[in-house]
PQR file with spaces between the fields and no chain letter, atoms N, CA, C, O and H, PARSE charges and radii, in Angstrom:
ATOM       1  N    MET     1       3.132 -139.049  -29.338 -0.4000 1.5000
ATOM       2  CA   MET     1       3.971 -138.258  -28.485 -0.0000 2.0000
ATOM       3  C    MET     1       4.706 -139.170  -27.487  0.5500 1.7000
ATOM       4  O    MET     1       5.895 -138.980  -27.232 -0.5500 1.4000
ATOM       5  N    PHE     2       4.006 -140.140  -26.934 -0.4000 1.5000
ATOM       6  CA   PHE     2       4.634 -141.082  -26.006 -0.0000 2.0000
ATOM       7  C    PHE     2       5.812 -141.788  -26.669  0.5500 1.7000
ATOM       8  O    PHE     2       6.898 -141.883  -26.096 -0.5500 1.4000
ATOM       9  H    PHE     2       3.039 -140.294  -27.140  0.4000 1.0000
ATOM      10  N    ASN     3       5.582 -142.280  -27.882 -0.4000 1.5000
ATOM      11  CA   ASN     3       6.625 -142.989  -28.614 -0.0000 2.0000
ATOM      12  C    ASN     3       7.827 -142.084  -28.847  0.5500 1.7000
ATOM      13  O    ASN     3       8.967 -142.518  -28.681 -0.5500 1.4000
ATOM      14  H    ASN     3       4.700 -142.203  -28.347  0.4000 1.0000
ATOM      15  N    LYS     4       7.594 -140.860  -29.219 -0.4000 1.5000
ATOM      16  CA   LYS     4       8.675 -139.914  -29.505 -0.0000 2.0000
ATOM      17  C    LYS     4       9.523 -139.663  -28.258  0.5500 1.7000
ATOM      18  O    LYS     4      10.750 -139.746  -28.321 -0.5500 1.4000
ATOM      19  H    LYS     4       6.668 -140.508  -29.354  0.4000 1.0000
ATOM      20  N    VAL     5       8.890 -139.359  -27.139 -0.4000 1.5000
ATOM      21  CA   VAL     5       9.622 -139.004  -25.918 -0.0000 2.0000
ATOM      22  C    VAL     5      10.257 -140.225  -25.275  0.5500 1.7000
ATOM      23  O    VAL     5      11.444 -140.200  -24.950 -0.5500 1.4000
ATOM      24  H    VAL     5       7.894 -139.291  -27.088  0.4000 1.0000
ATOM      25  N    MET     6       9.499 -141.281  -25.085 -0.4000 1.5000
ATOM      26  CA   MET     6       9.989 -142.425  -24.319 -0.0000 2.0000
ATOM      27  C    MET     6      10.917 -143.342  -25.109  0.5500 1.7000
ATOM      28  O    MET     6      11.935 -143.784  -24.577 -0.5500 1.4000
ATOM      29  H    MET     6       8.535 -141.301  -25.348  0.4000 1.0000
ATOM      30  N    GLU     7      10.593 -143.635  -26.357 -0.4000 1.5000
ATOM      31  CA   GLU     7      11.392 -144.594  -27.108 -0.0000 2.0000
ATOM      32  C    GLU     7      12.492 -143.939  -27.928  0.5500 1.7000
ATOM      33  O    GLU     7      13.612 -144.448  -27.955 -0.5500 1.4000
ATOM      34  H    GLU     7       9.766 -143.276  -26.789  0.4000 1.0000
ATOM      35  N    GLU     8      12.212 -142.833  -28.593 -0.4000 1.5000
ATOM      36  CA   GLU     8      13.223 -142.209  -29.442 -0.0000 2.0000
ATOM      37  C    GLU     8      14.178 -141.310  -28.653  0.5500 1.7000
ATOM      38  O    GLU     8      15.376 -141.285  -28.936 -0.5500 1.4000
ATOM      39  H    GLU     8      11.302 -142.419  -28.572  0.4000 1.0000
ATOM      40  N    GLN     9      13.657 -140.571  -27.666 -0.4000 1.5000
ATOM      41  CA   GLN     9      14.500 -139.651  -26.902 -0.0000 2.0000
ATOM      42  C    GLN     9      14.965 -140.242  -25.575  0.5500 1.7000
ATOM      43  O    GLN     9      15.604 -139.552  -24.781 -0.5500 1.4000
ATOM      44  H    GLN     9      12.684 -140.592  -27.436  0.4000 1.0000
ATOM      45  N    LYS    10      14.649 -141.512  -25.329 -0.4000 1.5000
ATOM      46  CA   LYS    10      15.070 -142.224  -24.110 -0.0000 2.0000
ATOM      47  C    LYS    10      14.656 -141.483  -22.837  0.5500 1.7000
ATOM      48  O    LYS    10      15.482 -141.256  -21.952 -0.5500 1.4000
ATOM      49  H    LYS    10      14.130 -142.072  -25.974  0.4000 1.0000
ATOM      50  N    GLY    11      13.380 -141.109  -22.747 -0.4000 1.5000
ATOM      51  CA   GLY    11      12.856 -140.375  -21.603 -0.0000 2.0000
ATOM      52  C    GLY    11      12.478 -141.259  -20.427  0.5500 1.7000
ATOM      53  O    GLY    11      11.719 -140.825  -19.560 -0.5500 1.4000
ATOM      54  H    GLY    11      12.709 -141.293  -23.465  0.4000 1.0000
ATOM      55  N    TYR    12      12.979 -142.474  -20.371 -0.4000 1.5000
ATOM      56  CA   TYR    12      12.625 -143.420  -19.314 -0.0000 2.0000
ATOM      57  C    TYR    12      13.768 -143.581  -18.304  0.5500 1.7000
ATOM      58  O    TYR    12      13.930 -144.654  -17.722 -0.5500 1.4000
ATOM      59  H    TYR    12      13.595 -142.827  -21.075  0.4000 1.0000
ATOM      60  N    LYS    13      14.528 -142.568  -18.102 -0.4000 1.5000
ATOM      61  CA   LYS    13      15.745 -142.628  -17.291 -0.0000 2.0000
ATOM      62  C    LYS    13      15.518 -143.217  -15.896  0.5500 1.7000
ATOM      63  O    LYS    13      16.378 -143.945  -15.399 -0.5500 1.4000
ATOM      64  H    LYS    13      14.396 -141.696  -18.575  0.4000 1.0000
ATOM      65  N    TYR    14      14.408 -142.927  -15.264 -0.4000 1.5000
ATOM      66  CA   TYR    14      14.165 -143.365  -13.887 -0.0000 2.0000
ATOM      67  C    TYR    14      13.308 -144.624  -13.781  0.5500 1.7000
ATOM      68  O    TYR    14      12.917 -145.007  -12.678 -0.5500 1.4000
ATOM      69  H    TYR    14      13.709 -142.336  -15.667  0.4000 1.0000
ATOM      70  N    LEU    15      13.012 -145.266  -14.897 -0.4000 1.5000
ATOM      71  CA   LEU    15      12.234 -146.507  -14.880 -0.0000 2.0000
ATOM      72  C    LEU    15      13.173 -147.708  -14.884  0.5500 1.7000
ATOM      73  O    LEU    15      14.328 -147.590  -15.294 -0.5500 1.4000
ATOM      74  H    LEU    15      13.330 -144.954  -15.793  0.4000 1.0000
ATOM      75  N    ASP    16      12.693 -148.849  -14.436 -0.4000 1.5000
ATOM      76  CA   ASP    16      13.514 -150.065  -14.408 -0.0000 2.0000
ATOM      77  C    ASP    16      13.779 -150.626  -15.797  0.5500 1.7000
ATOM      78  O    ASP    16      14.859 -151.156  -16.057 -0.5500 1.4000
ATOM      79  H    ASP    16      11.755 -148.945  -14.103  0.4000 1.0000
ATOM      80  N    VAL    17      12.807 -150.514  -16.686 -0.4000 1.5000
ATOM      81  CA   VAL    17      12.948 -151.039  -18.041 -0.0000 2.0000
ATOM      82  C    VAL    17      12.304 -150.051  -19.011  0.5500 1.7000
ATOM      83  O    VAL    17      11.381 -149.322  -18.648 -0.5500 1.4000
ATOM      84  H    VAL    17      11.930 -150.084  -16.475  0.4000 1.0000
ATOM      85  N    ALA    18      12.792 -150.036  -20.228 -0.4000 1.5000
ATOM      86  CA   ALA    18      12.257 -149.123  -21.240 -0.0000 2.0000
ATOM      87  C    ALA    18      10.814 -149.489  -21.584  0.5500 1.7000
ATOM      88  O    ALA    18      10.522 -150.665  -21.802 -0.5500 1.4000
ATOM      89  H    ALA    18      13.542 -150.629  -20.523  0.4000 1.0000
ATOM      90  N    PRO    19       9.910 -148.520  -21.636 -0.5600 1.5000
ATOM      91  CA   PRO    19       8.524 -148.806  -22.020  0.2800 2.0000
ATOM      92  C    PRO    19       8.433 -149.140  -23.504  0.5500 1.7000
ATOM      93  O    PRO    19       9.302 -148.761  -24.289 -0.5500 1.4000
ATOM      94  N    ARG    20       7.400 -149.834  -23.871 -0.4000 1.5000
ATOM      95  CA   ARG    20       7.194 -150.205  -25.272 -0.0000 2.0000
ATOM      96  C    ARG    20       5.774 -149.877  -25.683  0.5500 1.7000
ATOM      97  O    ARG    20       4.851 -149.935  -24.871 -0.5500 1.4000
ATOM      98  H    ARG    20       6.694 -150.142  -23.234  0.4000 1.0000
ATOM      99  N    THR    21       5.610 -149.537  -26.927 -0.4000 1.5000
ATOM     100  CA   THR    21       4.270 -149.335  -27.465 -0.0000 2.0000
ATOM     101  C    THR    21       3.859 -150.598  -28.211  0.5500 1.7000
ATOM     102  O    THR    21       4.678 -151.231  -28.878 -0.5500 1.4000
ATOM     103  H    THR    21       6.360 -149.489  -27.586  0.4000 1.0000
ATOM     104  N    LEU    22       2.618 -150.947  -28.096 -0.4000 1.5000
ATOM     105  CA   LEU    22       2.080 -152.138  -28.736 -0.0000 2.0000
ATOM     106  C    LEU    22       1.024 -151.671  -29.728  0.5500 1.7000
ATOM     107  O    LEU    22      -0.013 -151.140  -29.331 -0.5500 1.4000
ATOM     108  H    LEU    22       1.953 -150.433  -27.555  0.4000 1.0000
ATOM     109  N    THR    23       1.285 -151.866  -31.012 -0.4000 1.5000
ATOM     110  CA   THR    23       0.388 -151.364  -32.047 -0.0000 2.0000
ATOM     111  C    THR    23      -0.236 -152.519  -32.829  0.5500 1.7000
ATOM     112  O    THR    23       0.086 -153.686  -32.608 -0.5500 1.4000
ATOM     113  H    THR    23       2.128 -152.297  -31.334  0.4000 1.0000
ATOM     114  N    ALA    24      -1.118 -152.172  -33.730 -0.4000 1.5000
ATOM     115  CA   ALA    24      -1.787 -153.173  -34.564 -0.0000 2.0000
ATOM     116  C    ALA    24      -0.786 -153.808  -35.518  0.5500 1.7000
ATOM     117  O    ALA    24       0.255 -153.223  -35.821 -0.5500 1.4000
ATOM     118  H    ALA    24      -1.379 -151.223  -33.909  0.4000 1.0000
ATOM     119  N    GLN    25      -1.104 -154.992  -35.981 -0.4000 1.5000
ATOM     120  CA   GLN    25      -0.250 -155.693  -36.930 -0.0000 2.0000
ATOM     121  C    GLN    25      -0.352 -155.041  -38.303  0.5500 1.7000
ATOM     122  O    GLN    25      -1.377 -154.450  -38.644 -0.5500 1.4000
ATOM     123  H    GLN    25      -1.949 -155.466  -35.734  0.4000 1.0000
ATOM     124  N    ALA    26       0.709 -155.152  -39.083 -0.4000 1.5000
ATOM     125  CA   ALA    26       0.734 -154.573  -40.433 -0.0000 2.0000
ATOM     126  C    ALA    26       0.119 -155.552  -41.429  0.5500 1.7000
ATOM     127  O    ALA    26       0.830 -156.378  -42.000 -0.5500 1.4000
ATOM     128  H    ALA    26       1.541 -155.632  -38.806  0.4000 1.0000
ATOM     129  N    HIS    27      -1.180 -155.471  -41.642 -0.4000 1.5000
ATOM     130  CA   HIS    27      -1.873 -156.297  -42.619 -0.0000 2.0000
ATOM     131  C    HIS    27      -3.236 -155.682  -42.907  0.5500 1.7000
ATOM     132  O    HIS    27      -3.656 -154.736  -42.242 -0.5500 1.4000
ATOM     133  H    HIS    27      -1.758 -154.800  -41.178  0.4000 1.0000
ATOM     134  N    ARG    28      -3.910 -156.224  -43.892 -0.4000 1.5000
ATOM     135  CA   ARG    28      -5.249 -155.737  -44.202 -0.0000 2.0000
ATOM     136  C    ARG    28      -6.208 -156.178  -43.115  0.5500 1.7000
ATOM     137  O    ARG    28      -6.252 -157.363  -42.784 -0.5500 1.4000
ATOM     138  H    ARG    28      -3.568 -156.993  -44.432  0.4000 1.0000
ATOM     139  N    PRO    29      -6.980 -155.258  -42.550 -0.5600 1.5000
ATOM     140  CA   PRO    29      -7.898 -155.642  -41.473  0.2800 2.0000
ATOM     141  C    PRO    29      -9.076 -156.461  -42.005  0.5500 1.7000
ATOM     142  O    PRO    29      -9.523 -156.279  -43.137 -0.5500 1.4000
ATOM     143  N    GLY    30      -9.554 -157.350  -41.170 -0.4000 1.5000
ATOM     144  CA   GLY    30     -10.727 -158.145  -41.523 -0.0000 2.0000
ATOM     145  C    GLY    30     -11.992 -157.328  -41.332  0.5500 1.7000
ATOM     146  O    GLY    30     -12.042 -156.447  -40.474 -0.5500 1.4000
ATOM     147  H    GLY    30      -9.190 -157.498  -40.250  0.4000 1.0000
ATOM     148  N    TYR    31     -13.001 -157.613  -42.116 -0.4000 1.5000
ATOM     149  CA   TYR    31     -14.257 -156.868  -42.018 -0.0000 2.0000
ATOM     150  C    TYR    31     -15.272 -157.547  -41.119  0.5500 1.7000
ATOM     151  O    TYR    31     -16.292 -156.946  -40.781 -0.5500 1.4000
ATOM     152  H    TYR    31     -12.960 -158.329  -42.813  0.4000 1.0000
ATOM     153  N    GLY    32     -15.019 -158.771  -40.729 -0.4000 1.5000
ATOM     154  CA   GLY    32     -15.929 -159.462  -39.825 -0.0000 2.0000
ATOM     155  C    GLY    32     -15.624 -159.093  -38.384  0.5500 1.7000
ATOM     156  O    GLY    32     -14.626 -158.428  -38.108 -0.5500 1.4000
ATOM     157  H    GLY    32     -14.190 -159.259  -41.004  0.4000 1.0000
ATOM     158  N    SER    33     -16.467 -159.517  -37.477 -0.4000 1.5000
ATOM     159  CA   SER    33     -16.277 -159.189  -36.067 -0.0000 2.0000
ATOM     160  C    SER    33     -15.040 -159.871  -35.488  0.5500 1.7000
ATOM     161  O    SER    33     -14.448 -159.356  -34.539 -0.5500 1.4000
ATOM     162  H    SER    33     -17.278 -160.058  -37.701  0.4000 1.0000
ATOM     163  N    ASP    34     -14.636 -161.019  -36.037 -0.4000 1.5000
ATOM     164  CA   ASP    34     -13.449 -161.693  -35.525 -0.0000 2.0000
ATOM     165  C    ASP    34     -12.158 -161.102  -36.077  0.5500 1.7000
ATOM     166  O    ASP    34     -11.083 -161.435  -35.579 -0.5500 1.4000
ATOM     167  H    ASP    34     -15.117 -161.437  -36.808  0.4000 1.0000
ATOM     168  N    GLY    35     -12.224 -160.242  -37.083 -0.4000 1.5000
ATOM     169  CA   GLY    35     -11.034 -159.615  -37.659 -0.0000 2.0000
ATOM     170  C    GLY    35     -10.347 -158.667  -36.698  0.5500 1.7000
ATOM     171  O    GLY    35      -9.130 -158.494  -36.766 -0.5500 1.4000
ATOM     172  H    GLY    35     -13.098 -159.972  -37.488  0.4000 1.0000
ATOM     173  N    ASP    36     -11.108 -158.044  -35.796 -0.4000 1.5000
ATOM     174  CA   ASP    36     -10.524 -157.120  -34.827 -0.0000 2.0000
ATOM     175  C    ASP    36      -9.576 -157.831  -33.878  0.5500 1.7000
ATOM     176  O    ASP    36      -8.591 -157.239  -33.437 -0.5500 1.4000
ATOM     177  H    ASP    36     -12.097 -158.185  -35.740  0.4000 1.0000
ATOM     178  N    TYR    37      -9.848 -159.075  -33.556 -0.4000 1.5000
ATOM     179  CA   TYR    37      -9.009 -159.809  -32.614 -0.0000 2.0000
ATOM     180  C    TYR    37      -7.592 -159.974  -33.163  0.5500 1.7000
ATOM     181  O    TYR    37      -6.621 -159.901  -32.409 -0.5500 1.4000
ATOM     182  H    TYR    37     -10.648 -159.556  -33.914  0.4000 1.0000
ATOM     183  N    PHE    38      -7.472 -160.194  -34.464 -0.4000 1.5000
ATOM     184  CA   PHE    38      -6.163 -160.400  -35.066 -0.0000 2.0000
ATOM     185  C    PHE    38      -5.524 -159.105  -35.537  0.5500 1.7000
ATOM     186  O    PHE    38      -4.306 -159.055  -35.702 -0.5500 1.4000
ATOM     187  H    PHE    38      -8.261 -160.254  -35.076  0.4000 1.0000
ATOM     188  N    ALA    39      -6.306 -158.057  -35.760 -0.4000 1.5000
ATOM     189  CA   ALA    39      -5.768 -156.792  -36.246 -0.0000 2.0000
ATOM     190  C    ALA    39      -5.237 -155.923  -35.108  0.5500 1.7000
ATOM     191  O    ALA    39      -4.223 -155.242  -35.266 -0.5500 1.4000
ATOM     192  H    ALA    39      -7.296 -158.097  -35.626  0.4000 1.0000
ATOM     193  N    LYS    40      -5.908 -155.944  -33.980 -0.4000 1.5000
ATOM     194  CA   LYS    40      -5.519 -155.102  -32.847 -0.0000 2.0000
ATOM     195  C    LYS    40      -4.711 -155.935  -31.848  0.5500 1.7000
ATOM     196  O    LYS    40      -4.792 -157.163  -31.861 -0.5500 1.4000
ATOM     197  H    LYS    40      -6.731 -156.496  -33.852  0.4000 1.0000
ATOM     198  N    PRO    41      -3.933 -155.278  -30.982 -0.5600 1.5000
ATOM     199  CA   PRO    41      -3.227 -156.054  -29.952  0.2800 2.0000
ATOM     200  C    PRO    41      -4.222 -156.816  -29.078  0.5500 1.7000
ATOM     201  O    PRO    41      -5.189 -156.241  -28.578 -0.5500 1.4000
ATOM     202  N    ASN    42      -3.979 -158.096  -28.901 -0.4000 1.5000
ATOM     203  CA   ASN    42      -4.885 -158.913  -28.097 -0.0000 2.0000
ATOM     204  C    ASN    42      -4.193 -159.317  -26.791  0.5500 1.7000
ATOM     205  O    ASN    42      -3.071 -158.890  -26.519 -0.5500 1.4000
ATOM     206  H    ASN    42      -3.194 -158.564  -29.307  0.4000 1.0000
ATOM     207  N    VAL    43      -4.851 -160.119  -26.012 -0.4000 1.5000
ATOM     208  CA   VAL    43      -4.348 -160.512  -24.692 -0.0000 2.0000
ATOM     209  C    VAL    43      -2.994 -161.221  -24.806  0.5500 1.7000
ATOM     210  O    VAL    43      -2.083 -160.957  -24.022 -0.5500 1.4000
ATOM     211  H    VAL    43      -5.762 -160.466  -26.233  0.4000 1.0000
ATOM     212  N    GLU    44      -2.869 -162.117  -25.781 -0.4000 1.5000
ATOM     213  CA   GLU    44      -1.610 -162.849  -25.942 -0.0000 2.0000
ATOM     214  C    GLU    44      -0.452 -161.907  -26.266  0.5500 1.7000
ATOM     215  O    GLU    44       0.653 -162.091  -25.757 -0.5500 1.4000
ATOM     216  H    GLU    44      -3.610 -162.331  -26.419  0.4000 1.0000
ATOM     217  N    ASP    45      -0.695 -160.900  -27.110 -0.4000 1.5000
ATOM     218  CA   ASP    45       0.350 -159.924  -27.451 -0.0000 2.0000
ATOM     219  C    ASP    45       0.785 -159.138  -26.222  0.5500 1.7000
ATOM     220  O    ASP    45       1.978 -158.939  -25.997 -0.5500 1.4000
ATOM     221  H    ASP    45      -1.593 -160.751  -27.524  0.4000 1.0000
ATOM     222  N    VAL    46      -0.170 -158.700  -25.439 -0.4000 1.5000
ATOM     223  CA   VAL    46       0.142 -157.916  -24.242 -0.0000 2.0000
ATOM     224  C    VAL    46       0.940 -158.751  -23.251  0.5500 1.7000
ATOM     225  O    VAL    46       1.940 -158.280  -22.709 -0.5500 1.4000
ATOM     226  H    VAL    46      -1.140 -158.862  -25.621  0.4000 1.0000
ATOM     227  N    LEU    47       0.509 -159.986  -23.009 -0.4000 1.5000
ATOM     228  CA   LEU    47       1.230 -160.858  -22.078 -0.0000 2.0000
ATOM     229  C    LEU    47       2.644 -161.163  -22.567  0.5500 1.7000
ATOM     230  O    LEU    47       3.575 -161.224  -21.764 -0.5500 1.4000
ATOM     231  H    LEU    47      -0.303 -160.369  -23.450  0.4000 1.0000
ATOM     232  N    ARG    48       2.812 -161.355  -23.871 -0.4000 1.5000
ATOM     233  CA   ARG    48       4.131 -161.624  -24.432 -0.0000 2.0000
ATOM     234  C    ARG    48       5.078 -160.457  -24.194  0.5500 1.7000
ATOM     235  O    ARG    48       6.225 -160.660  -23.798 -0.5500 1.4000
ATOM     236  H    ARG    48       2.056 -161.305  -24.523  0.4000 1.0000
ATOM     237  N    VAL    49       4.606 -159.233  -24.434 -0.4000 1.5000
ATOM     238  CA   VAL    49       5.443 -158.055  -24.247 -0.0000 2.0000
ATOM     239  C    VAL    49       5.761 -157.834  -22.762  0.5500 1.7000
ATOM     240  O    VAL    49       6.883 -157.461  -22.422 -0.5500 1.4000
ATOM     241  H    VAL    49       3.674 -159.068  -24.756  0.4000 1.0000
ATOM     242  N    VAL    50       4.795 -158.060  -21.887 -0.4000 1.5000
ATOM     243  CA   VAL    50       5.025 -157.899  -20.446 -0.0000 2.0000
ATOM     244  C    VAL    50       6.076 -158.905  -19.972  0.5500 1.7000
ATOM     245  O    VAL    50       6.964 -158.552  -19.196 -0.5500 1.4000
ATOM     246  H    VAL    50       3.883 -158.364  -22.163  0.4000 1.0000
ATOM     247  N    LYS    51       5.980 -160.154  -20.432 -0.4000 1.5000
ATOM     248  CA   LYS    51       6.965 -161.161  -20.042 -0.0000 2.0000
ATOM     249  C    LYS    51       8.360 -160.807  -20.561  0.5500 1.7000
ATOM     250  O    LYS    51       9.353 -161.024  -19.866 -0.5500 1.4000
ATOM     251  H    LYS    51       5.259 -160.441  -21.062  0.4000 1.0000
ATOM     252  N    GLU    52       8.438 -160.263  -21.777 -0.4000 1.5000
ATOM     253  CA   GLU    52       9.726 -159.830  -22.314 -0.0000 2.0000
ATOM     254  C    GLU    52      10.311 -158.701  -21.469  0.5500 1.7000
ATOM     255  O    GLU    52      11.513 -158.678  -21.205 -0.5500 1.4000
ATOM     256  H    GLU    52       7.631 -160.086  -22.341  0.4000 1.0000
ATOM     257  N    MET    53       9.465 -157.769  -21.049 -0.4000 1.5000
ATOM     258  CA   MET    53       9.935 -156.652  -20.237 -0.0000 2.0000
ATOM     259  C    MET    53      10.378 -157.128  -18.849  0.5500 1.7000
ATOM     260  O    MET    53      11.337 -156.598  -18.289 -0.5500 1.4000
ATOM     261  H    MET    53       8.488 -157.788  -21.263  0.4000 1.0000
ATOM     262  N    MET    54       9.689 -158.116  -18.300 -0.4000 1.5000
ATOM     263  CA   MET    54      10.059 -158.622  -16.982 -0.0000 2.0000
ATOM     264  C    MET    54      11.369 -159.397  -17.039  0.5500 1.7000
ATOM     265  O    MET    54      12.078 -159.490  -16.037 -0.5500 1.4000
ATOM     266  H    MET    54       8.910 -158.547  -18.755  0.4000 1.0000
ATOM     267  N    GLY    55      11.694 -159.951  -18.197 -0.4000 1.5000
ATOM     268  CA   GLY    55      12.922 -160.699  -18.368 -0.0000 2.0000
ATOM     269  C    GLY    55      14.168 -159.836  -18.508  0.5500 1.7000
ATOM     270  O    GLY    55      15.286 -160.342  -18.418 -0.5500 1.4000
ATOM     271  H    GLY    55      11.118 -159.875  -19.011  0.4000 1.0000
ATOM     272  N    GLU    56      13.986 -158.551  -18.725 -0.4000 1.5000
ATOM     273  CA   GLU    56      15.144 -157.661  -18.896 -0.0000 2.0000
ATOM     274  C    GLU    56      15.715 -157.246  -17.572  0.5500 1.7000
ATOM     275  O    GLU    56      16.692 -156.498  -17.528 -0.5500 1.4000
ATOM     276  H    GLU    56      13.077 -158.140  -18.798  0.4000 1.0000
């Protein structure tokens, strides 16, 4: 619902920058405990997106 309203319908009119959703990568998930780190958004992904948003 967030994606539909904020990104597709441009419901961020009063915000400084458009919000973004951060989802899992498109690949086969790993079955080991370390597979979650690469399958789900991790700290580096979040920081990268925040820096991109601050640059706009």
